[in-house]
N, C-alpha and C positions, 0 to 999 in steps of 0.2 A: 261444354267446356269443363275440364277438370282443373281445379285450382289447388296449388300446393304452396305452403308458407315454409320458408327455411329461415330460422333466426340465425343471426351471425353468418349470413350468406355471402358476404362480400369477399372473403378470402379463404384459403386453406381447404379444410374438409367441407365447409359450408359451400364454397364455390363449386367444388367437385360434385356435391350433392345436387346443387341447382342445375348443373349441366346434365347430370344423369336423369333427373326428373323431366327436363326438357326433352331429352331423347325419348322418354316414355309418353310424351304428348301432354304433359301438364303445362298449364299456364303458371309460371313460377313467380311468386311474390318474394323478392329478395329483401330481407330485413338487414339493416345496418344501423350502427349508432355513431361511429367515429370515422368511417372511411368512405365518404361519398364517391371519390374517384374510383376506388376499388369496386364499389357496388355497381358503378356504371360499366366497368369492364366485365363483371359477371353477367350483367343484363345483356351486353353485346354478345357474349359467348352463348347465352341461352338462345338468342335470336339466330345465331349461326347454326344452331341445331334444328332450325325450322319451326321453333315454337315462339312464344312471346312471354313477356313478363312485365313486372312493375316493381319499382323500388319503394319500400316503406321504411321510413326513418323513425325508429323509436327505441328507447332504452328498455330492454326486457326486464330490468330490475325495478322498474317503476310501474306499478299497477295503473296509475292514472294515464301514463303515456300509452301503455298497451291497449287499454280499453278505449281511449280516445281515437287513436289511429285506426285500430281494427274496426271500431264501431263506425267510423266515417267510411271505411272501405266497404263494409257490408251494406250501409245505407246507399252508397253510390252504385252498388251492384245488386240491385233487388232481385231476389230469387236465387242468387248464387250462394254457395257456401264453400268453405275451405275443406276439401276432402282429405288432404294429407298434410299433417303438421310434423315438421322435423325440428325438434328443440335442440339446436346445436350451439347457440351462443354461449360463450364461456370465457372466463379469465383465470389466470394463475397469479398468485402473489405468494411465492414460496418463502418460507422462513421456518426455522426450528421453533417449536411451541414455546420454549423458554424465552425466545426473543420476539415472538409474534405480537404485533400490535392489534388492538381491538378492531381497527378499521380494516386491517388485512384479513381478519377472520370474517367480519360482517360483509365486506365488499364481495368476497368470493362466494359466500353463501347466498347473498342477494342475487348475484348474476347467474350463478350455476344451479341453485336449488329453488329459490323463491320464484324465479321467472317461470319455472315449470308450472307452478300453480296459476300464475297470472295469465299466461298465454293459453294453456290447455283448458282451464276452466271457462275462459271466454268463448272458445271455439267448439268445445265438445258438445254443447247443447244442440247445435245444428247437425252435427254428425249423428247424434242419437235420433233426432227427428227424421233425418233422411235415411236412417238405418244403414249407414255406410261411412266408414272412416278409417284412417290409418294414422297412428301417432307413433313416431319413432324418436326416441331420446338418445342423443349421442352422449354417452357417459365416458368411462375411462378405466384403464387398467388400475389407476390409482384408487378408484372406488371399489374395486374388487379385492385387491391385496394390500392396499395402503402403501404409500411411498414416503420415505423419510423426507422431511422438509415440506410436506404437502398435507399436513393434518387438516387444514381448512378445505383444500381441494378434494381430498379423499372423503371427508365428511359430507361435502356437498354432493359428490357423485354417488356415494353410497346411498344417500337420501333419495336421489332420483331413481336409483335401481329399486329401492323398496317401494317407492310410489308407483313405479312402472308395474310391478307385480300386483299391487293392490288395485290400481285403476283397471288393469286388464280384466280382473274378475268382476268389477262393477259394471262394465259396459259390453261384455262379451256377447250377451244375448241380443244386443242391438247391432251386431255385425261391425263393431268397431274394435280394431285390434290395437294393442299397446305393447310395443317392444322396445328394447334398447340395444344399441351397438356400442361395444366397449373397445375403442382403439388402444393399442399399445403405443409405441414410439413411432409417430408418423411425421414425415418430413414436411413441416409447415412453419409459419412464422412463430407459432407457439412453442416450438421445440428448438428454435435456432440457437438459443443460449445454452443448450445442453451439450455435454461432451459426447458427440456422436461416436467417435472412435472407441471410447471406453464402453459405452452402452451397447454397441453392436456386438461386443465380445460376449455379452450375456444372453443375446437373442439366438435361439437355435438356428434360425434362418440366416443369421449373420448380416442383417441389414435393417434399416428403418423401412416402414411401410410407406406407400404412396396414398395421397388423398383419394385417388380414384378407386383404390382397393376397398376403402371404407364406403365410398359412395355406392359401389356395386351392391353391397349388402343392404344399404338403406333403400336402394331402388327395388331390390327383391322384396323387402318387407312392405314396401308401399304398393306392391303389385297384387293382382288377383291371385297369382300362384301362392301367395303367402296367407291366404284367407283363413287357414286353420292353425296359424301360428300366433300365439299371443302370450304375453307375460314372460317372455324369454329374453335372455341377454346373449348376444352373439359376440364372441371374442375375435378381434382382428389384431393379433399381436405377434405373429411369426413364431408361435410356440413358446413365448416367454412365460406365459401363465395359462394353465388349463384347468 
């Protein structure tokens, strides 16, 4: 059995990734924090693909919760390990720096950046022992070029990009790859408050992307075909930034 964990797997890009990994034969662990009903829908969609999965409720920004829930799962599944990790969970709290509150900065960094350490550190040991693993971090266009009003989000995603490149070099000899996927404007709950008509005019392809288009890249990076790709960032943005 191949196990994969997708953080923030209940909706949007996370849900599309869960479905893609299910199509690839993974048993999918669907993490959520605030949307149990949506997580159940994702699990049902995973099962419709002929695979199976499990729902894990924990806050990725809490080291204690991460280690408690994942520790219990590993204890209950003796001999198993999570071969593919997709660090996808994220939040936005946009504001101009001059008006940004401390909690808006810290909440975004805790959920988008610190969670990378908590989840990855806990699972990577077993990948190294088994000499096989895939870590895919869902970052953002914002972390590559910076977007006004998103200094907190840009800082967090840029941090994950740097960590991706560093960790990839640390574990490459153990057949563990670490890559990132950087979506641009994708049609999800996270972008529903944006002015789509105005933003589409900036995108060479003239449209927002679909979660499935991001999931396709994640699936490739989780596959055997991507075994010689590590430390890279794949842009999925319709030509908006290259």
